[in-house]
C-alpha positions as a LaTeX table, in Angstrom:
\begin{tabular}{lrrr}
\hline
Residue & $x$ (\AA) & $y$ (\AA) & $z$ (\AA) \\
\hline
Met1 & 129.88 & 122.94 & 84.47 \\
Pro2 & 130.02 & 119.21 & 83.66 \\
Asn3 & 131.18 & 118.29 & 87.19 \\
Asp4 & 128.03 & 119.79 & 88.74 \\
Arg5 & 126.06 & 116.68 & 87.76 \\
Leu6 & 128.39 & 114.55 & 89.88 \\
Glu7 & 126.93 & 116.22 & 92.96 \\
Glu8 & 123.32 & 115.30 & 92.10 \\
Thr9 & 121.65 & 112.19 & 93.46 \\
Met10 & 120.60 & 109.89 & 90.65 \\
Met11 & 117.80 & 107.32 & 90.80 \\
Phe12 & 118.51 & 103.86 & 89.48 \\
Arg13 & 116.00 & 101.05 & 89.37 \\
Val14 & 116.49 & 97.64 & 87.82 \\
Lys15 & 113.38 & 96.13 & 86.27 \\
Thr16 & 112.83 & 92.47 & 86.99 \\
Glu17 & 110.44 & 89.87 & 85.63 \\
Asp18 & 108.46 & 90.21 & 88.85 \\
Asp19 & 107.76 & 93.92 & 88.31 \\
Val20 & 104.02 & 94.34 & 88.17 \\
Arg21 & 101.85 & 97.34 & 87.50 \\
Ala22 & 99.47 & 98.40 & 90.23 \\
Gln23 & 96.63 & 98.77 & 87.74 \\
Asp24 & 97.10 & 95.19 & 86.51 \\
Val25 & 97.16 & 93.88 & 90.07 \\
Leu26 & 94.00 & 95.73 & 91.06 \\
Val27 & 92.09 & 94.48 & 88.02 \\
His28 & 93.29 & 90.89 & 88.47 \\
Val29 & 92.42 & 90.82 & 92.17 \\
Tyr30 & 89.03 & 92.42 & 91.52 \\
Glu31 & 88.18 & 89.77 & 88.94 \\
Ala32 & 89.36 & 86.90 & 91.17 \\
Leu33 & 87.27 & 88.15 & 94.09 \\
Lys34 & 84.23 & 88.59 & 91.86 \\
Glu35 & 84.61 & 85.06 & 90.45 \\
Lys36 & 84.60 & 83.65 & 93.96 \\
Gly37 & 81.40 & 85.51 & 94.83 \\
Tyr38 & 82.87 & 88.17 & 97.12 \\
Asn39 & 82.11 & 91.88 & 97.00 \\
Pro40 & 85.46 & 92.92 & 95.47 \\
Ile41 & 85.32 & 96.55 & 96.57 \\
Asn42 & 84.61 & 95.69 & 100.22 \\
Gln43 & 87.32 & 93.03 & 100.28 \\
Met44 & 89.94 & 95.27 & 98.67 \\
Val45 & 89.11 & 98.17 & 101.00 \\
Gly46 & 89.49 & 95.79 & 103.95 \\
Tyr47 & 92.91 & 94.76 & 102.69 \\
Leu48 & 94.07 & 98.32 & 101.97 \\
Leu49 & 92.99 & 99.54 & 105.41 \\
Ser50 & 94.25 & 96.62 & 107.46 \\
Gly51 & 97.05 & 95.05 & 105.45 \\
Asp52 & 95.55 & 91.65 & 106.26 \\
Pro53 & 95.92 & 89.43 & 103.16 \\
Ala54 & 93.05 & 87.24 & 104.39 \\
Tyr55 & 90.71 & 89.77 & 102.73 \\
Ile56 & 92.03 & 88.63 & 99.34 \\
Thr57 & 91.25 & 85.23 & 97.87 \\
Ser58 & 94.06 & 82.94 & 96.84 \\
His59 & 92.00 & 82.10 & 93.72 \\
Lys60 & 94.00 & 82.81 & 90.55 \\
Asn61 & 97.00 & 83.65 & 92.75 \\
Ala62 & 95.40 & 87.00 & 93.68 \\
Arg63 & 96.69 & 87.05 & 97.27 \\
Ser64 & 100.29 & 86.47 & 96.22 \\
Leu65 & 100.02 & 89.01 & 93.44 \\
Ile66 & 98.62 & 91.82 & 95.59 \\
Arg67 & 101.37 & 91.30 & 98.17 \\
Lys68 & 104.04 & 92.02 & 95.54 \\
Leu69 & 103.16 & 95.71 & 95.86 \\
Glu70 & 103.06 & 97.94 & 98.90 \\
Arg71 & 99.61 & 99.16 & 99.88 \\
Asp72 & 100.68 & 102.77 & 99.37 \\
Glu73 & 101.53 & 101.96 & 95.73 \\
Leu74 & 98.03 & 100.58 & 95.24 \\
Leu75 & 96.47 & 103.64 & 96.87 \\
Glu76 & 98.58 & 105.97 & 94.71 \\
Glu77 & 97.33 & 104.20 & 91.59 \\
Leu78 & 93.72 & 104.49 & 92.74 \\
Leu79 & 94.09 & 108.20 & 93.43 \\
Arg80 & 95.84 & 108.82 & 90.10 \\
Lys81 & 93.02 & 107.12 & 88.21 \\
Tyr82 & 90.26 & 108.75 & 90.27 \\
Leu83 & 91.73 & 112.23 & 89.96 \\
Gly84 & 92.77 & 111.77 & 86.35 \\
Lys85 & 96.46 & 112.42 & 86.95 \\
\hline
\end{tabular}
């Protein structure tokens, strides 16, 4: 019946200019950390585990960019890529 759909919960999300892809953020932050002479993997792991933005350089606006996403979104992206999903 057509009215059955009225009972379902629908998802609605408005895209904004600030929407960023987790993959793009991870690559950008990696490159910024590398340019500054840090070990990017160690720094990013430190951030993902602690949530402390001090692990991420402000070079190339990397710290502001990584904070636009929740850490769980970044971890989900890493797992998707690693597991090929």
